[in-house]
Wavefront OBJ file of the C-alpha trace (Angstrom):
o trace
v -76.067 50.292 34.992
v -76.888 50.822 38.631
v -79.811 53.151 39.175
v -79.180 54.908 42.440
v -77.802 58.325 43.241
v -74.569 56.937 44.680
v -73.263 56.010 41.233
v -74.344 59.272 39.581
v -72.606 62.628 39.726
v -74.754 65.593 38.734
v -72.669 68.486 37.427
v -73.665 71.968 38.561
v -71.956 75.213 39.510
v -69.404 73.959 42.042
v -65.685 74.086 41.229
v -64.518 71.500 38.710
v -62.215 69.656 41.114
v -65.112 69.048 43.517
v -66.728 66.791 40.930
v -63.408 65.181 39.954
v -62.708 64.277 43.583
v -66.213 62.912 44.040
v -65.899 60.781 40.905
v -62.533 59.334 41.924
v -63.851 58.487 45.407
v -66.890 56.720 43.903
v -64.728 54.814 41.410
v -62.667 53.438 44.291
v -65.639 51.288 45.349
v -67.880 51.089 42.274
v -67.114 49.533 38.870
v -69.184 52.154 37.002
v -70.344 55.723 37.587
v -72.323 58.149 35.452
v -71.629 61.852 35.093
v -74.768 63.800 34.152
v -75.227 67.406 33.102
v -77.574 69.623 31.192
v -77.406 72.973 29.483
v -74.290 75.040 29.994
v -72.859 72.454 32.430
v -72.271 69.928 29.630
v -68.778 71.287 28.929
v -68.028 71.029 32.654
v -69.085 67.346 32.594
v -66.775 66.560 29.686
v -63.906 68.283 31.504
v -64.589 66.274 34.676
v -64.534 62.982 32.770
v -61.310 63.874 30.957
v -59.544 64.839 34.194
v -60.727 61.664 35.946
v -59.465 59.522 33.079
v -56.078 61.283 33.106
v -55.690 60.875 36.871
v -56.720 57.193 36.905
v -55.026 56.114 33.682
v -55.150 53.241 32.651
v -57.648 51.789 35.151
v -60.846 53.393 33.758
v -62.359 54.115 30.349
v -65.379 55.931 28.960
v -68.408 53.683 28.624
v -71.695 54.801 27.105
v -72.315 58.414 26.167
v -75.947 59.467 25.853
v -77.152 62.823 24.623
v -80.680 64.123 24.580
v -82.935 66.956 25.619
v -85.496 67.659 28.304
v -88.477 69.975 28.190
v -88.436 72.400 31.099
v -90.903 75.074 32.067
v -89.244 78.456 32.572
v -90.256 80.934 35.267
v -92.410 82.835 32.791
v -94.403 79.665 32.038
v -92.944 78.855 28.630
v -91.609 75.420 27.765
v -88.067 75.182 26.444
v -85.761 72.328 25.521
v -82.472 71.877 27.382
v -79.700 69.589 26.113
v -78.505 66.760 28.376
v -75.533 64.403 28.488
v -74.745 61.236 30.435
v -71.196 59.887 30.339
v -70.347 56.537 31.945
v -66.891 55.845 33.342
v -66.176 52.169 33.911
v -63.364 49.974 35.134
v -61.218 48.732 32.280
v -61.389 44.976 31.790
v -58.465 43.093 30.324
l 1 2 3 4 5 6 7 8 9 10 11 12 13 14 15 16 17 18 19 20 21 22 23 24 25 26 27 28 29 30 31 32 33 34 35 36 37 38 39 40 41 42 43 44 45 46 47 48 49 50 51 52 53 54 55 56 57 58 59 60 61 62 63 64 65 66 67 68 69 70 71 72 73 74 75 76 77 78 79 80 81 82 83 84 85 86 87 88 89 90 91 92 93 94
């Protein structure tokens, strides 16, 4: 997997179709991208991947899916764990 920010889409609070459009544009020039999210944005990430796959069918497929957690320090100084997900979308090979 490439390790630069150009092949990674970080899901946040923007409208869903913003991320879908970004993913489709990146997939036009790259063979693989990764959609990353954490916390409450995980459902948004899954939705983005599903929409991208529907719009680009049958050219792309889901690659690796990684789940995990990160320890973050909250504003009050406590450490808490936040779930994370990374979903790869790759060009389908015959």
